[in-house]
C-alpha positions in Angstrom: 28.4 137.3 79.8 28.5 133.9 78.1 25.6 131.7 77.2 24.5 129.2 79.8 26.2 125.8 79.6 23.2 123.7 80.5 20.8 123.0 83.3 23.6 122.3 85.8 25.1 125.8 85.3 21.8 127.5 86.5 22.3 129.3 89.8 20.3 128.1 92.8 18.5 130.0 95.4 17.6 129.5 99.1 14.7 127.2 98.3 16.8 124.8 96.3 19.5 124.7 99.0 16.9 124.0 101.7 15.3 121.2 99.6 18.8 119.6 99.1 19.4 119.8 102.9 16.0 118.3 103.6 16.7 115.4 101.2 20.2 114.9 102.8 18.4 114.8 106.2 16.2 112.0 105.0 19.2 110.0 103.8 20.9 110.6 107.2 17.8 109.4 109.0 17.7 106.2 106.9 21.3 105.5 107.9 22.9 106.1 104.5 25.1 108.9 105.6 27.3 108.9 108.8 27.2 112.1 110.9 30.5 113.6 109.7 29.7 113.0 106.0 26.1 114.4 106.5 27.6 117.6 108.0 30.0 118.0 105.1 27.3 117.6 102.5 24.9 120.0 104.3 27.7 122.5 104.5 28.4 122.0 100.7 24.6 122.4 100.0 24.6 125.7 102.0 27.6 127.0 99.9 26.3 125.7 96.6 26.0 128.2 93.7 24.7 126.1 90.8 22.5 123.1 90.3 25.6 121.1 89.3 27.1 121.8 92.8 23.9 120.3 94.4 23.7 117.4 91.9 27.2 116.2 93.0 25.9 115.7 96.5 23.4 113.1 95.3 25.3 111.1 92.7 25.9 108.2 95.0 22.5 108.3 96.8 19.2 106.8 95.7 15.9 108.7 95.8 14.7 110.9 97.4 16.4 113.7 95.6 15.4 117.4 95.7 12.5 118.0 93.3 14.5 120.3 91.0 17.1 117.6 90.4 14.6 115.0 89.3 14.1 115.1 85.6 10.5 115.8 84.6 8.5 112.8 83.5 6.1 113.4 80.7 3.0 111.4 80.6 2.0 110.0 77.3 -0.7 112.1 75.7 -4.1 110.7 76.1 -5.4 109.1 72.8 -7.6 111.4 70.9 -10.7 110.0 69.5 -10.8 110.8 65.8 -14.2 111.1 64.1 -14.7 108.6 61.4 -15.9 110.0 58.2 -17.4 108.0 55.4 -14.8 107.0 52.8 -15.3 108.7 49.4 -14.8 105.3 47.6 -15.6 101.8 48.7 -12.4 100.1 49.9 -12.6 97.4 47.3 -12.7 99.9 44.4 -9.7 102.0 43.3 -10.4 105.7 43.5 -11.7 107.4 41.4 -14.4 105.2 40.1 -17.7 105.5 38.3 -20.7 104.1 40.1 -22.2 101.3 38.1 -26.0 101.3 38.1 -28.2 98.3 37.8 -30.1 97.6 34.6 -33.2 97.4 36.7 -35.3 100.5 37.4 -36.5 101.8 40.8 -39.7 103.0 39.3 -40.6 99.6 37.9 -39.6 97.9 41.2 -41.7 100.3 43.3 -44.7 100.1 41.1 -44.6 96.3 41.0 -44.5 96.3 44.8 -47.5 98.6 45.1 -49.7 97.3 42.2 -48.8 93.6 42.3 -48.3 92.7 46.0 -46.8 89.5 47.3 -43.2 90.6 46.7 -43.3 91.1 42.9 -41.0 94.1 43.1 -38.5 92.2 45.2 -38.5 89.3 42.8 -37.7 91.9 40.1 -34.7 93.3 42.0 -33.4 89.9 42.9 -34.0 89.9 46.6 -35.6 86.5 46.7 -35.5 86.0 50.5 -37.6 89.2 51.1 -39.8 88.3 48.2 -40.6 84.8 49.5 -41.3 86.3 53.0 -43.7 88.8 51.5 -45.4 86.1 49.4 -45.9 83.8 52.4 -47.2 86.6 54.6 -49.4 88.0 51.9 -47.2 91.1 51.9 -48.1 91.8 55.5 -51.7 92.0 54.4 -50.6 94.4 51.7 -49.1 97.0 54.1 -45.5 95.7 54.0 -45.6 95.7 50.2 -47.1 99.2 50.0 -44.5 100.7 52.3 -41.7 98.8 50.6 -42.9 100.1 47.2 -43.0 103.7 48.4 -39.5 103.3 49.8 -38.3 101.9 46.5 -39.9 104.8 44.6 -38.6 107.5 46.8 -35.1 106.4 47.7 -34.4 103.6 45.2 -32.5 100.8 46.6 -30.0 98.1 45.5 -30.3 95.1 43.3 -29.1 91.7 44.4 -25.5 92.5 43.3 -25.4 95.7 45.4 -25.8 98.1 42.5 -28.1 101.1 42.7 -31.3 100.9 40.9 -31.4 103.4 38.0 -34.1 106.1 37.8 
């Protein structure tokens, strides 16, 4: 036996022949085929051996065609949501880079916030907007400055230029 020559050389069965006859009947009902041509095509569909034999019967006819003659349509795959991971380096810095620390200390900033309220630690780090707000509100009666000082001591923070405060 030789290798198959393609999809049109595949042998058809009774189901495919009946589907072709049904589609020819729809074309006859819509007036596309006269009675004698319809009978010839139905006879050819009954005698068909391969898909190519059935395909020849529909070359000059629009849809509907038998389902096995219609090429499959592949839906575009649904977009996959990709998780976003933090980038290892800031986009404005070439990788690899060495993180530049501030010349200011997080211990000094935290202690200034706690011991000298009214935004002294924030003046030290260069965050003048927050410092003035704490000065005008008396540091939230000391609570805001106390919490801000503890946060600076524990997790550090950034100076006005965006550099991490050193230990």
